[in-house]
MDTraj code that builds the backbone (N, CA, C; nanometers):
import mdtraj as md
import numpy as np

residues = "MET SER MET LEU THR PRO SER GLY MET GLY GLY LYS TYR ARG ILE THR GLY ASN ALA TYR PRO ARG MET ARG ARG PRO ARG ARG ARG GLY ARG ILE VAL ALA GLY VAL LEU ALA SER VAL VAL VAL LEU GLY LEU PHE GLY TRP GLY ALA LEU GLN LEU PHE HIS VAL PHE ASN GLY GLY ASP GLY ASP THR LYS ALA ASN ALA GLY PRO GLN ASN GLN PRO SER CYS LYS PRO ALA PRO THR PRO ALA HIS PRO VAL LYS LEU ALA PRO MET PRO GLN PRO ALA GLY VAL THR VAL ASN VAL LEU ASN ALA THR THR ARG GLY GLY LEU ALA LYS SER THR ALA ASP GLU LEU ALA LYS ARG GLY PHE LYS VAL SER LYS PHE GLY ASN ALA PRO THR GLN TYR ASP LYS LYS VAL THR GLN THR ALA LEU VAL VAL ALA GLY PRO ALA GLY GLU ALA ALA ALA ARG GLU ALA GLY THR GLN VAL ALA GLY ALA THR VAL LYS ILE ASP PRO ALA ARG LYS ASP ALA SER VAL ASP LEU LEU ILE GLY ASP SER PHE SER ALA LEU ALA THR PRO ALA ASP ALA ALA LYS ALA ARG ILE VAL ALA ALA ASN PRO PRO PRO PRO LYS PRO VAL CYS THR VAL PRO THR THR PRO ALA ALA LYS PRO LYS GLY".split()
xyz = np.array([
    [10.6119, 0.2273, 5.6256],
    [10.5066, 0.1473, 5.5777],
    [10.4209, 0.2448, 5.4559],
    [10.3963, 0.2042, 5.3398],
    [10.3301, 0.2766, 5.2456],
    [10.1827, 0.2775, 5.2755],
    [10.1176, 0.3854, 5.2301],
    [9.9833, 0.4098, 5.2478],
    [9.9009, 0.2785, 5.1887],
    [9.9704, 0.2282, 5.0853],
    [9.9136, 0.1112, 5.0059],
    [9.9316, -0.0296, 5.0615],
    [10.0049, -0.0303, 5.1790],
    [10.0392, -0.1494, 5.2477],
    [9.9208, -0.1663, 5.3442],
    [9.8407, -0.2912, 5.3408],
    [9.7115, -0.3205, 5.4366],
    [9.7840, -0.3117, 5.5743],
    [9.6839, -0.2621, 5.6629],
    [9.7305, -0.2698, 5.8003],
    [9.7389, -0.4019, 5.8499],
    [9.8432, -0.4259, 5.9305],
    [9.8739, -0.5437, 5.9983],
    [9.9463, -0.6542, 5.9064],
    [9.9879, -0.6075, 5.7958],
    [10.0802, -0.6861, 5.7141],
    [10.2341, -0.6477, 5.7514],
    [10.2514, -0.5539, 5.8272],
    [10.3966, -0.5205, 5.8880],
    [10.5015, -0.4687, 5.7610],
    [10.4369, -0.4390, 5.6721],
    [10.5166, -0.3818, 5.5530],
    [10.5829, -0.4891, 5.4683],
    [10.5437, -0.6181, 5.4859],
    [10.6230, -0.7188, 5.4140],
    [10.5646, -0.7480, 5.2728],
    [10.4398, -0.7071, 5.2588],
    [10.3662, -0.6979, 5.1226],
    [10.3390, -0.5701, 5.0819],
    [10.3666, -0.5606, 4.9520],
    [10.3416, -0.4155, 4.8966],
    [10.2347, -0.4490, 4.7835],
    [10.1346, -0.3642, 4.7787],
    [10.0193, -0.3763, 4.6764],
    [10.0654, -0.2606, 4.5470],
    [10.0766, -0.3268, 4.4424],
    [10.1041, -0.2349, 4.3546],
    [9.9988, -0.2509, 4.2478],
    [9.9870, -0.1514, 4.1580],
    [9.8760, -0.1433, 4.0489],
    [9.7827, -0.0458, 4.0787],
    [9.6872, -0.0279, 4.0086],
    [9.5786, 0.0755, 4.0306],
    [9.4683, 0.0336, 4.0955],
    [9.4441, -0.0910, 4.1275],
    [9.3032, -0.1593, 4.1981],
    [9.3385, -0.2315, 4.3154],
    [9.2672, -0.2250, 4.4167],
    [9.2649, -0.3128, 4.5262],
    [9.2127, -0.4457, 4.5039],
    [9.2724, -0.5488, 4.5641],
    [9.2151, -0.6871, 4.5451],
    [9.0806, -0.6899, 4.6209],
    [8.9917, -0.7590, 4.5612],
    [8.8473, -0.7761, 4.6390],
    [8.8509, -0.8854, 4.7349],
    [8.8069, -0.8532, 4.8674],
    [8.8213, -0.9302, 4.9819],
    [8.6713, -1.0004, 4.9695],
    [8.6487, -1.1297, 4.9319],
    [8.5237, -1.1998, 4.9216],
    [8.5159, -1.3010, 5.0397],
    [8.4033, -1.3240, 5.0901],
    [8.3629, -1.4277, 5.1828],
    [8.3838, -1.5720, 5.1033],
    [8.4114, -1.6821, 5.1505],
    [8.4080, -1.7948, 5.0843],
    [8.2778, -1.8561, 5.0481],
    [8.2530, -1.9015, 4.9520],
    [8.1163, -1.9485, 4.9052],
    [8.0759, -2.0721, 4.9781],
    [7.9634, -2.0653, 5.0286],
    [7.9033, -2.1694, 5.1217],
    [7.8350, -2.2914, 5.0240],
    [7.8966, -2.3470, 4.9498],
    [7.8368, -2.4409, 4.8497],
    [7.7672, -2.5657, 4.9341],
    [7.8292, -2.6061, 5.0499],
    [7.7723, -2.7218, 5.1093],
    [7.6337, -2.6850, 5.1734],
    [7.6261, -2.5679, 5.2208],
    [7.4824, -2.5374, 5.2611],
    [7.3773, -2.5109, 5.1598],
    [7.4320, -2.4670, 5.0283],
    [7.3268, -2.4735, 4.9218],
    [7.2763, -2.6023, 4.8783],
    [7.3702, -2.7032, 4.8701],
    [7.3363, -2.8450, 4.8161],
    [7.2395, -2.8981, 4.9356],
    [7.2708, -2.8744, 5.0633],
    [7.1951, -2.9376, 5.1720],
    [7.0431, -2.8680, 5.1553],
    [7.0380, -2.7472, 5.1306],
    [6.9196, -2.6841, 5.1338],
    [6.8267, -2.7277, 5.0065],
    [6.8972, -2.7659, 4.8988],
    [6.8128, -2.8107, 4.7753],
    [6.7669, -2.9608, 4.8225],
    [6.8533, -3.0265, 4.8853],
    [6.8089, -3.1928, 4.8930],
    [6.7062, -3.1668, 4.9876],
    [6.7086, -3.1011, 5.0968],
    [6.5893, -3.0693, 5.2033],
    [6.4635, -3.0458, 5.1381],
    [6.4824, -2.9437, 5.0385],
    [6.3655, -2.9013, 4.9652],
    [6.2995, -3.0081, 4.8927],
    [6.3640, -3.1001, 4.8242],
    [6.3260, -3.2096, 4.7444],
    [6.2473, -3.3061, 4.8336],
    [6.3233, -3.3442, 4.9464],
    [6.2500, -3.4345, 5.0462],
    [6.1314, -3.3746, 5.1011],
    [6.1076, -3.2422, 5.1205],
    [5.9861, -3.2050, 5.1850],
    [5.8858, -3.2105, 5.0722],
    [5.9214, -3.1760, 4.9572],
    [5.8233, -3.1965, 4.8457],
    [5.7719, -3.3274, 4.8231],
    [5.8652, -3.4192, 4.8255],
    [5.8181, -3.5535, 4.8274],
    [5.7379, -3.5921, 4.9251],
    [5.7581, -3.5792, 5.0599],
    [5.6782, -3.6085, 5.1508],
    [5.5257, -3.5438, 5.1365],
    [5.5411, -3.4150, 5.1021],
    [5.4189, -3.3606, 5.0751],
    [5.3304, -3.4318, 4.9777],
    [5.3975, -3.4549, 4.8644],
    [5.3231, -3.5423, 4.7557],
    [5.2545, -3.6652, 4.8007],
    [5.3457, -3.7517, 4.8729],
    [5.3158, -3.8876, 4.9151],
    [5.1922, -3.8628, 5.0155],
    [5.1784, -3.7791, 5.0858],
    [5.0732, -3.7366, 5.1973],
    [4.9390, -3.7157, 5.1167],
    [4.9587, -3.6407, 5.0129],
    [4.8433, -3.5753, 4.9520],
    [4.7797, -3.6949, 4.8602],
    [4.8851, -3.8066, 4.8049],
    [4.8188, -3.9108, 4.7444],
    [4.7383, -4.0066, 4.8346],
    [4.7902, -4.0240, 4.9815],
    [4.7274, -4.1023, 5.0645],
    [4.6000, -4.0448, 5.0896],
    [4.5898, -3.9150, 5.1319],
    [4.4708, -3.8488, 5.1539],
    [4.3477, -3.8588, 5.0394],
    [4.4002, -3.8570, 4.9038],
    [4.3248, -3.8942, 4.8033],
    [4.2606, -4.0249, 4.7992],
    [4.3464, -4.1333, 4.8162],
    [4.2829, -4.2656, 4.8367],
    [4.1785, -4.2740, 4.9627],
    [4.2265, -4.2101, 5.0650],
    [4.1325, -4.2349, 5.1890],
    [3.9857, -4.1684, 5.1577],
    [3.9971, -4.0445, 5.1020],
    [3.8591, -3.9755, 5.0648],
    [3.7814, -4.0530, 4.9494],
    [3.8574, -4.1359, 4.8707],
    [3.7883, -4.1965, 4.7623],
    [3.7544, -4.3412, 4.7831],
    [3.7889, -4.3819, 4.9205],
    [3.7570, -4.5182, 4.9512],
    [3.8464, -4.6252, 4.8940],
    [3.9664, -4.5763, 4.8432],
    [4.0690, -4.6708, 4.8095],
    [4.1606, -4.7486, 4.9225],
    [4.1945, -4.8442, 4.8876],
    [4.2525, -4.9294, 4.9945],
    [4.3506, -5.0258, 4.8896],
    [4.4582, -4.9964, 4.8723],
    [4.5546, -5.0711, 4.7876],
    [4.5621, -5.2259, 4.8225],
    [4.5949, -5.2446, 4.9505],
    [4.6162, -5.3680, 5.0007],
    [4.4905, -5.4456, 4.9905],
    [4.3718, -5.3967, 5.0261],
    [4.2402, -5.4613, 4.9957],
    [4.2195, -5.5058, 4.8774],
    [4.2364, -5.4161, 4.7640],
    [4.2043, -5.4431, 4.6381],
    [4.2984, -5.5528, 4.5912],
    [4.4362, -5.5446, 4.6263],
    [4.5155, -5.6405, 4.5688],
    [4.4894, -5.7834, 4.6206],
    [4.4370, -5.7931, 4.7722],
    [4.4065, -5.9127, 4.8189],
    [4.2926, -5.9589, 4.7668],
    [4.1796, -5.8810, 4.7512],
    [4.0574, -5.9306, 4.7305],
    [4.0375, -5.9701, 4.5695],
    [4.1279, -5.9157, 4.4781],
    [4.1078, -5.9333, 4.3397],
    [4.1129, -6.0800, 4.2982],
    [4.2206, -6.1492, 4.3384],
    [4.2304, -6.3062, 4.3023],
    [4.1003, -6.3715, 4.3719],
    [4.0680, -6.3417, 4.5016],
    [3.9551, -6.4196, 4.5603],
    [3.8178, -6.4074, 4.5023],
    [3.8170, -6.2867, 4.4154],
    [3.6634, -6.2800, 4.3635],
    [3.6604, -6.3353, 4.2110],
    [3.7770, -6.3834, 4.1608],
    [3.7677, -6.4424, 4.0310],
    [3.6813, -6.5596, 4.0256],
    [3.5965, -6.5934, 3.9246],
    [3.5081, -6.7142, 3.9139],
    [3.5957, -6.8247, 3.9088],
    [3.5494, -6.9232, 3.9687],
    [3.6216, -7.0523, 3.9460],
    [3.5162, -7.1493, 3.8496],
    [3.5737, -7.1942, 3.7570],
    [3.4894, -7.2744, 3.6465],
    [3.5431, -7.4167, 3.6428],
    [3.4395, -7.5080, 3.6306],
    [3.4637, -7.6390, 3.6091],
    [3.4009, -7.6945, 3.4822],
    [3.4668, -7.7717, 3.4061],
    [3.3971, -7.8215, 3.2774],
    [3.2948, -7.8905, 3.3039],
    [3.1836, -7.8735, 3.2021],
    [3.0508, -7.9389, 3.2176],
    [3.0780, -8.0891, 3.2237],
    [2.9936, -8.1547, 3.3067],
    [3.0101, -8.3085, 3.3191],
    [2.9834, -8.3812, 3.1996],
    [3.0495, -8.4675, 3.1398],
    [3.0473, -8.5540, 3.0173],
    [2.9600, -8.6660, 3.0623],
    [2.8443, -8.7008, 2.9840],
    [2.7722, -8.8181, 3.0228],
    [2.8502, -8.9294, 2.9956],
    [2.8284, -9.0412, 3.0688],
    [2.9028, -9.1658, 3.0374],
    [2.8621, -9.2238, 2.9235],
    [2.7479, -9.2174, 2.8688],
    [2.7102, -9.2711, 2.7411],
    [2.6335, -9.1724, 2.6552],
    [2.7307, -9.0736, 2.6063],
    [2.6682, -8.9713, 2.5217],
    [2.5821, -9.0219, 2.4209],
    [2.4479, -8.9570, 2.3966],
    [2.3691, -8.9870, 2.2987],
    [2.4123, -8.9015, 2.1665],
    [2.4136, -8.9730, 2.0566],
    [2.4191, -8.9072, 1.9271],
    [2.2872, -8.8768, 1.8818],
    [2.2520, -8.7337, 1.8473],
    [2.1375, -8.6977, 1.7979],
    [2.1156, -8.7461, 1.6669],
    [1.9849, -8.7827, 1.6427],
    [1.9423, -8.8271, 1.4958],
    [1.9168, -8.6997, 1.4005],
    [1.9504, -8.7123, 1.2878],
    [1.9312, -8.5954, 1.1914],
    [1.7864, -8.5521, 1.2118],
    [1.7794, -8.4105, 1.1966],
    [1.6349, -8.3707, 1.1989],
    [1.5547, -8.3900, 1.0647],
    [1.4475, -8.4252, 1.0722],
    [1.3569, -8.4488, 0.9541],
    [1.3320, -8.3216, 0.8852],
    [1.2653, -8.3327, 0.7660],
    [1.1906, -8.1977, 0.7138],
    [1.0509, -8.1999, 0.7742],
    [1.0100, -8.0851, 0.7445],
    [0.8595, -8.0719, 0.8108],
    [0.7586, -8.1620, 0.7546],
    [0.7836, -8.2175, 0.6244],
    [0.6856, -8.3299, 0.5883],
    [0.6995, -8.4627, 0.6452],
    [0.8226, -8.4673, 0.7196],
    [0.8331, -8.5927, 0.8007],
    [0.7836, -8.5898, 0.9506],
    [0.7459, -8.4882, 0.9862],
    [0.6993, -8.4472, 1.1161],
    [0.5285, -8.4642, 1.1367],
    [0.4828, -8.5444, 1.2044],
    [0.3346, -8.5373, 1.2418],
    [0.3078, -8.4798, 1.3851],
    [0.2440, -8.3648, 1.3732],
    [0.2200, -8.2857, 1.4917],
    [0.0837, -8.2782, 1.5345],
    [0.0609, -8.2735, 1.6730],
    [-0.0747, -8.2495, 1.7203],
    [-0.0744, -8.1008, 1.7803],
    [-0.1488, -8.0194, 1.7402],
    [-0.1584, -7.8825, 1.7951],
    [-0.2534, -7.8569, 1.9046],
    [-0.2039, -7.8435, 2.0227],
    [-0.3147, -7.8243, 2.1613],
    [-0.2910, -7.7068, 2.2158],
    [-0.4043, -7.6375, 2.2485],
    [-0.4070, -7.5079, 2.3134],
    [-0.4038, -7.5362, 2.4584],
    [-0.3092, -7.4742, 2.5336],
    [-0.3012, -7.4937, 2.6939],
    [-0.3319, -7.3583, 2.7476],
    [-0.3901, -7.2655, 2.6740],
    [-0.4364, -7.1299, 2.7320],
    [-0.5668, -7.1110, 2.7392],
    [-0.6160, -6.9976, 2.7829],
    [-0.7666, -6.9645, 2.8075],
    [-0.8071, -6.8961, 2.6653],
    [-0.7189, -6.8624, 2.5839],
    [-0.7425, -6.7912, 2.4670],
    [-0.8078, -6.9025, 2.3478],
    [-0.9155, -6.8574, 2.2891],
    [-0.9816, -6.9553, 2.2037],
    [-0.9278, -6.9345, 2.0576],
    [-0.9253, -7.0512, 1.9813],
    [-0.8986, -7.0266, 1.8436],
    [-0.7376, -7.0513, 1.8026],
    [-0.6583, -7.0570, 1.9160],
    [-0.5229, -7.0580, 1.8817],
    [-0.4629, -7.1964, 1.8246],
    [-0.5260, -7.3070, 1.8699],
    [-0.5025, -7.4326, 1.8216],
    [-0.5208, -7.4329, 1.6581],
    [-0.6329, -7.3819, 1.6192],
    [-0.6610, -7.4170, 1.4769],
    [-0.5930, -7.3108, 1.3876],
    [-0.5835, -7.1946, 1.4194],
    [-0.4859, -7.0957, 1.3499],
    [-0.3460, -7.1477, 1.3479],
    [-0.2843, -7.1933, 1.4398],
    [-0.1561, -7.2336, 1.4486],
    [-0.1525, -7.3619, 1.3736],
    [-0.2384, -7.4626, 1.3736],
    [-0.2358, -7.5686, 1.2989],
    [-0.2413, -7.5519, 1.1441],
    [-0.3202, -7.4689, 1.1097],
    [-0.3387, -7.4146, 0.9527],
    [-0.2119, -7.3659, 0.9053],
    [-0.1245, -7.2729, 0.9955],
    [-0.0084, -7.2155, 0.9471],
    [0.0953, -7.3234, 0.9426],
    [0.0938, -7.4127, 1.0315],
    [0.1889, -7.5242, 1.0199],
    [0.1777, -7.6195, 0.9080],
    [0.0528, -7.6526, 0.8744],
    [0.0210, -7.7224, 0.7376],
    [0.0829, -7.6361, 0.6184],
    [0.0640, -7.5212, 0.6162],
    [0.1093, -7.4391, 0.4968],
    [0.2559, -7.4464, 0.4968],
    [0.3418, -7.4658, 0.6126],
    [0.4734, -7.4877, 0.6295],
    [0.5303, -7.6236, 0.5873],
    [0.4143, -7.7210, 0.5627],
    [0.4692, -7.8440, 0.5186],
    [0.4493, -7.9567, 0.6249],
    [0.4167, -7.9186, 0.7412],
    [0.4005, -8.0289, 0.8497],
    [0.2605, -8.0958, 0.8436],
    [0.2663, -8.2155, 0.8892],
    [0.1636, -8.3086, 0.8789],
    [0.0666, -8.2965, 1.0194],
    [-0.0366, -8.2257, 1.0192],
    [-0.1016, -8.1966, 1.1267],
    [-0.2047, -8.3064, 1.1408],
    [-0.1910, -8.3664, 1.2477],
    [-0.2719, -8.4874, 1.2799],
    [-0.4181, -8.4419, 1.3368],
    [-0.4066, -8.3494, 1.4447],
    [-0.5270, -8.3128, 1.5058],
    [-0.4933, -8.1824, 1.5653],
    [-0.5974, -8.1035, 1.6276],
    [-0.5822, -7.9892, 1.6974],
    [-0.6991, -7.9658, 1.7925],
    [-0.6724, -7.8862, 1.8812],
    [-0.7742, -7.8869, 1.9975],
    [-0.7105, -7.8325, 2.1302],
    [-0.7896, -7.8615, 2.2338],
    [-0.7563, -7.8270, 2.3830],
    [-0.6462, -7.9173, 2.4327],
    [-0.5670, -7.8613, 2.5217],
    [-0.4565, -7.9626, 2.5818],
    [-0.5213, -8.0402, 2.6955],
    [-0.4516, -8.1652, 2.7099],
    [-0.5049, -8.2594, 2.8141],
    [-0.4991, -8.1768, 2.9569],
    [-0.5781, -8.2462, 3.0607],
    [-0.5682, -8.1904, 3.2029],
    [-0.4278, -8.1624, 3.2488],
    [-0.3288, -8.2498, 3.2132],
    [-0.2071, -8.2426, 3.2920],
    [-0.1254, -8.1271, 3.2323],
    [-0.1620, -8.0801, 3.1198],
    [-0.1016, -7.9541, 3.0648],
    [-0.1713, -7.8273, 3.0535],
    [-0.3252, -7.8482, 3.0709],
    [-0.4171, -7.7341, 3.0499],
    [-0.3621, -7.6225, 3.1435],
    [-0.3568, -7.4770, 3.0942],
    [-0.3304, -7.3748, 3.1757],
    [-0.2016, -7.4056, 3.2591],
    [-0.1214, -7.4710, 3.2239],
    [0.0162, -7.5071, 3.2889],
    [0.1286, -7.4866, 3.2268],
    [0.1206, -7.4367, 3.1079],
    [0.2453, -7.4077, 3.0115],
    [0.2582, -7.2417, 2.9993],
    [0.3640, -7.2074, 3.0760],
    [0.3772, -7.0761, 3.1002],
    [0.4675, -7.0110, 2.9929],
    [0.5653, -7.0958, 2.9114],
    [0.6387, -7.0521, 2.8021],
    [0.5689, -7.0267, 2.6836],
    [0.6199, -6.9947, 2.5709],
    [0.5567, -6.9808, 2.4461],
    [0.4927, -7.1090, 2.4021],
    [0.5647, -7.2295, 2.4076],
    [0.5159, -7.3531, 2.3759],
    [0.6069, -7.4804, 2.4331],
    [0.5359, -7.5903, 2.4477],
    [0.6075, -7.7096, 2.5038],
    [0.5867, -7.8067, 2.3959],
    [0.6979, -7.8751, 2.3686],
    [0.6881, -7.9745, 2.2367],
    [0.7054, -8.0996, 2.3163],
    [0.6185, -8.2031, 2.3160],
    [0.6314, -8.3250, 2.3965],
    [0.6316, -8.4405, 2.2754],
    [0.7427, -8.5333, 2.3158],
    [0.7426, -8.6357, 2.2084],
    [0.8040, -8.7731, 2.2828],
    [0.8027, -8.8822, 2.2325],
    [0.8763, -8.9969, 2.2784],
    [1.0145, -9.0003, 2.2386],
    [1.0971, -9.1120, 2.2736],
    [1.2220, -9.1244, 2.2233],
    [1.2379, -9.1301, 2.0834],
    [1.1489, -9.1822, 2.0148],
    [1.1284, -9.2051, 1.8777],
    [1.1289, -9.0743, 1.8039],
    [1.0585, -8.9835, 1.8516],
    [1.0187, -8.8506, 1.8136],
    [1.1022, -8.7505, 1.8631],
    [1.2163, -8.7711, 1.9133],
    [1.3019, -8.6643, 1.9552],
    [1.3452, -8.5695, 1.8483],
    [1.3938, -8.6133, 1.7294],
    [1.4312, -8.5489, 1.6157],
    [1.3238, -8.4585, 1.5654],
    [1.2075, -8.5219, 1.5605],
    [1.0722, -8.4444, 1.5133],
    [1.0460, -8.3216, 1.6082],
    [1.0577, -8.3508, 1.7380],
    [1.0250, -8.2598, 1.8319],
    [1.1196, -8.1373, 1.8168],
    [1.2401, -8.1585, 1.8014],
    [1.3453, -8.0421, 1.7727],
    [1.3007, -7.9663, 1.6461],
    [1.2405, -8.0309, 1.5456],
    [1.2027, -7.9725, 1.4247],
    [1.0799, -7.8924, 1.4365],
    [0.9853, -7.9449, 1.5110],
    [0.8640, -7.8728, 1.5452],
    [0.8929, -7.7524, 1.6424],
    [1.0023, -7.7594, 1.7283],
    [1.0299, -7.6541, 1.8159],
    [1.0844, -7.5296, 1.7475],
    [1.1381, -7.5515, 1.6334],
    [1.2084, -7.4369, 1.5658],
    [1.1023, -7.3303, 1.5235],
    [0.9921, -7.3828, 1.5234],
    [0.8566, -7.3087, 1.4720],
    [0.8230, -7.1907, 1.5671],
    [0.8539, -7.2054, 1.6934],
    [0.8192, -7.1245, 1.7896],
    [0.9256, -7.0850, 1.8764],
    [0.9610, -6.9481, 1.8874],
    [1.0801, -6.8936, 1.9510],
    [1.0436, -6.9196, 2.1088],
    [1.1497, -6.9706, 2.1790],
    [1.1298, -7.0121, 2.3151],
    [1.0686, -7.1194, 2.3598],
    [1.0399, -7.2132, 2.2679],
    [0.9748, -7.3307, 2.2902],
    [1.0834, -7.4369, 2.3335],
    [1.0406, -7.5208, 2.4347],
    [1.1233, -7.6226, 2.5118],
    [1.0823, -7.7515, 2.4488],
    [1.1664, -7.8619, 2.4667],
    [1.1212, -7.9840, 2.4131],
    [1.1380, -8.0812, 2.5484],
    [1.0259, -8.1665, 2.5475],
    [1.0304, -8.2530, 2.6845],
    [1.0017, -8.4073, 2.5983],
    [1.0904, -8.4918, 2.6512],
    [1.0789, -8.6267, 2.6078],
    [1.0213, -8.7164, 2.7042],
    [0.9241, -8.7781, 2.6696],
    [0.8392, -8.8815, 2.7566],
    [0.8771, -9.0227, 2.7386],
    [0.9557, -9.0798, 2.8170],
    [0.9989, -9.2215, 2.7845],
    [0.8860, -9.3204, 2.7694],
    [0.7619, -9.2747, 2.8090],
    [0.6625, -9.3867, 2.7982],
    [0.5916, -9.3886, 2.6689],
    [0.6205, -9.2684, 2.5912],
    [0.5603, -9.2481, 2.4562],
    [0.6318, -9.3372, 2.3569],
    [0.5556, -9.4181, 2.2784],
    [0.6154, -9.5112, 2.1851],
    [0.6264, -9.4582, 2.0342],
    [0.5218, -9.3760, 1.9998],
    [0.5079, -9.3261, 1.8630],
    [0.6086, -9.2062, 1.8282],
    [0.6228, -9.1794, 1.7162],
    [0.7170, -9.0647, 1.6700],
    [0.6417, -8.9260, 1.6450],
    [0.5114, -8.9300, 1.6946],
    [0.4279, -8.7995, 1.6691],
    [0.4739, -8.7067, 1.7665],
    [0.4361, -8.5865, 1.7635],
    [0.4694, -8.4650, 1.8393],
    [0.3609, -8.3918, 1.8836],
    [0.3540, -8.3611, 2.0170],
    [0.2475, -8.2719, 2.0583],
    [0.3180, -8.1179, 2.0689],
    [0.2444, -8.0432, 2.0075],
    [0.2908, -7.9071, 2.0194],
    [0.1830, -7.8185, 2.1173],
    [0.2148, -7.7979, 2.2431],
    [0.1224, -7.7302, 2.3426],
    [0.1521, -7.5878, 2.3389],
    [0.0593, -7.5014, 2.3157],
    [0.0809, -7.3606, 2.2976],
    [0.0575, -7.2936, 2.4331],
    [0.1533, -7.2242, 2.4813],
    [0.1661, -7.1587, 2.6197],
    [0.1246, -7.0212, 2.6308],
    [0.1078, -6.9744, 2.7654],
    [0.0636, -6.8356, 2.7839],
    [0.1441, -6.7318, 2.7064],
    [0.2752, -6.7526, 2.6976],
    [0.3673, -6.6484, 2.6295],
    [0.3537, -6.6505, 2.4780],
    [0.2661, -6.7351, 2.4271],
    [0.2701, -6.7638, 2.2773],
    [0.2028, -6.6343, 2.2085],
    [0.2594, -6.5796, 2.1162],
    [0.1861, -6.4748, 2.0423],
    [0.1727, -6.5190, 1.8919],
    [0.2753, -6.5687, 1.8256],
    [0.2660, -6.6182, 1.6825],
    [0.3832, -6.7005, 1.6593],
    [0.3724, -6.7812, 1.5494],
    [0.4746, -6.8546, 1.5070],
    [0.5975, -6.7757, 1.4567],
    [0.7218, -6.8247, 1.4729],
    [0.8479, -6.7632, 1.4106],
    [0.8107, -6.7426, 1.2763],
    [0.8906, -6.6323, 1.2293],
    [0.8862, -6.6062, 1.1028],
    [0.9528, -6.7269, 1.0255],
    [0.9446, -6.7448, 0.8847],
    [1.0280, -6.8687, 0.8366],
    [1.1885, -6.8352, 0.8390],
    [1.2263, -6.7141, 0.8254],
    [1.3565, -6.6861, 0.8235],
    [1.4155, -6.7078, 0.9686],
    [1.3481, -6.6865, 1.0751],
    [1.3762, -6.6999, 1.2150],
    [1.3624, -6.8440, 1.2426],
    [1.2667, -6.9090, 1.1896],
    [1.2758, -7.0668, 1.2081],
    [1.3951, -7.1358, 1.1403],
    [1.4249, -7.0885, 1.0386],
    [1.5548, -7.1524, 0.9555],
    [1.6777, -7.1296, 1.0313],
    [1.6834, -7.0155, 1.1008],
    [1.8089, -6.9974, 1.1791],
    [1.7998, -7.0771, 1.3142],
    [1.6890, -7.0980, 1.3649],
    [1.6582, -7.1848, 1.4839],
    [1.6784, -7.3383, 1.4586],
    [1.6657, -7.3635, 1.3169],
    [1.6789, -7.4984, 1.2706],
    [1.8396, -7.5423, 1.2785],
    [1.9167, -7.4520, 1.2259],
    [2.0556, -7.4761, 1.2462],
    [2.1148, -7.4869, 1.3695],
    [2.0567, -7.4219, 1.4697],
    [2.0970, -7.4088, 1.5990],
    [2.0584, -7.5496, 1.6640],
    [1.9236, -7.5977, 1.6293],
    [1.8686, -7.7272, 1.6835],
    [1.9530, -7.8577, 1.6250],
    [2.0000, -7.8370, 1.5003],
    [2.0574, -7.9538, 1.4327],
    [2.2223, -7.9541, 1.4889],
    [2.2810, -7.8545, 1.5391],
    [2.3915, -7.8518, 1.6039],
    [2.4017, -7.7779, 1.7368],
    [2.3369, -7.8520, 1.8325],
    [2.3439, -7.7769, 1.9550],
    [2.4792, -7.7664, 2.0082],
    [2.5004, -7.6345, 2.0809],
    [2.6318, -7.6107, 2.1413],
    [2.6798, -7.7061, 2.2499],
    [2.7925, -7.7167, 2.2824],
    [2.8303, -7.8092, 2.4070],
    [2.7812, -7.7676, 2.5264],
    [2.7762, -7.8240, 2.6370],
    [2.7332, -7.7738, 2.7546],
    [2.8351, -7.6605, 2.8059],
    [2.7799, -7.5749, 2.8685],
    [2.8774, -7.4549, 2.9155],
    [2.9347, -7.5056, 3.0566],
    [3.0526, -7.4743, 3.0865],
    [3.1153, -7.4911, 3.2012],
    [3.0491, -7.4359, 3.3269],
    [3.0510, -7.4812, 3.4478],
    [2.9820, -7.4444, 3.5669],
    [3.0740, -7.3458, 3.6321],
    [3.0267, -7.2306, 3.6453],
    [3.1315, -7.1278, 3.7215],
    [3.0760, -7.0662, 3.8442],
    [3.1235, -7.0671, 3.9546],
    [3.0972, -7.0032, 4.0806],
    [3.1810, -6.8992, 4.1092],
    [3.1111, -6.7817, 4.1616],
    [3.2074, -6.6569, 4.2192],
    [3.2013, -6.6637, 4.3658],
    [3.3209, -6.6832, 4.4185],
    [3.3205, -6.6868, 4.5693],
    [3.2770, -6.5411, 4.6359],
    [3.2220, -6.5435, 4.7278],
    [3.1760, -6.4109, 4.8009],
    [3.2750, -6.3660, 4.8984],
    [3.3266, -6.2343, 4.8893],
    [3.4262, -6.1824, 4.9965],
    [3.3387, -6.1076, 5.0909],
    [3.3760, -6.1601, 5.2553],
    [3.3004, -6.0913, 5.3567],
    [3.3231, -5.9385, 5.3444],
    [3.2261, -5.8667, 5.3819],
    [3.2226, -5.7294, 5.3725],
    [3.3296, -5.6596, 5.4674],
    [3.3858, -5.5549, 5.4320],
    [3.4921, -5.5113, 5.5111],
    [3.4433, -5.4642, 5.6339],
    [3.5124, -5.4692, 5.7435],
    [3.4723, -5.4099, 5.8759],
    [3.4920, -5.2516, 5.8726],
    [3.4024, -5.1566, 5.9037],
    [3.4329, -5.0314, 5.9095],
    [3.5412, -4.9953, 6.0043],
    [3.6087, -4.9028, 5.9614],
    [3.7380, -4.8558, 6.0498],
    [3.6864, -4.7556, 6.1427],
    [3.7075, -4.8035, 6.2852],
    [3.6690, -4.7030, 6.3937],
    [3.7814, -4.6803, 6.4791],
])
top = md.Topology()
chain = top.add_chain()
for i, resn in enumerate(residues, 1):
    res = top.add_residue(resn, chain, resSeq=i)
    for name in ("N", "CA", "C"):
        top.add_atom(name, md.element.get_by_symbol(name[0]), res)
traj = md.Trajectory(xyz[None], top)
């Protein structure tokens, strides 16, 4: 047996050449792949757990939000349409409005100064003075315009001169004159430019807004 014959081969095989063959262990590829997959799973579980902790500490609850969203949306119904809609009469020019300026506040001199300014703007001022007992010191807004059905359009025209004024129609009133009652919130008449803008809105009032209700969601019970 030659010295180059490895032990245990019984001399059946002879190694020739100037170098010995390298005897390596078989590569364990299966273990490497399994290790990589295990690492990926562990990292994924770690990331999922961190995300859940983030939601807990920030008060997040995916299921609660998903279920509560649609419940909290407002429910809107169209505004009711009158059975007999009333067509508004065209608004007259200031020269076609007869107005009575009445002071319903405790401040003196408002009726006269306001009446003089309205006269300059073209309105027909019939009289000025203190408001009657039923309105005296009872008008909290800037102004209240009172007229009968025949003076509805004239009342809207007079109301454009005071920002925030409201119109009240008295069915028992027969003439077309208008009472402009000065209220506690009154400071001055609207500027001519603002009155012109208000006249456009009064001549073309917007349609009634839909009635919307928002359901209330019961408070969530604390987790214990």
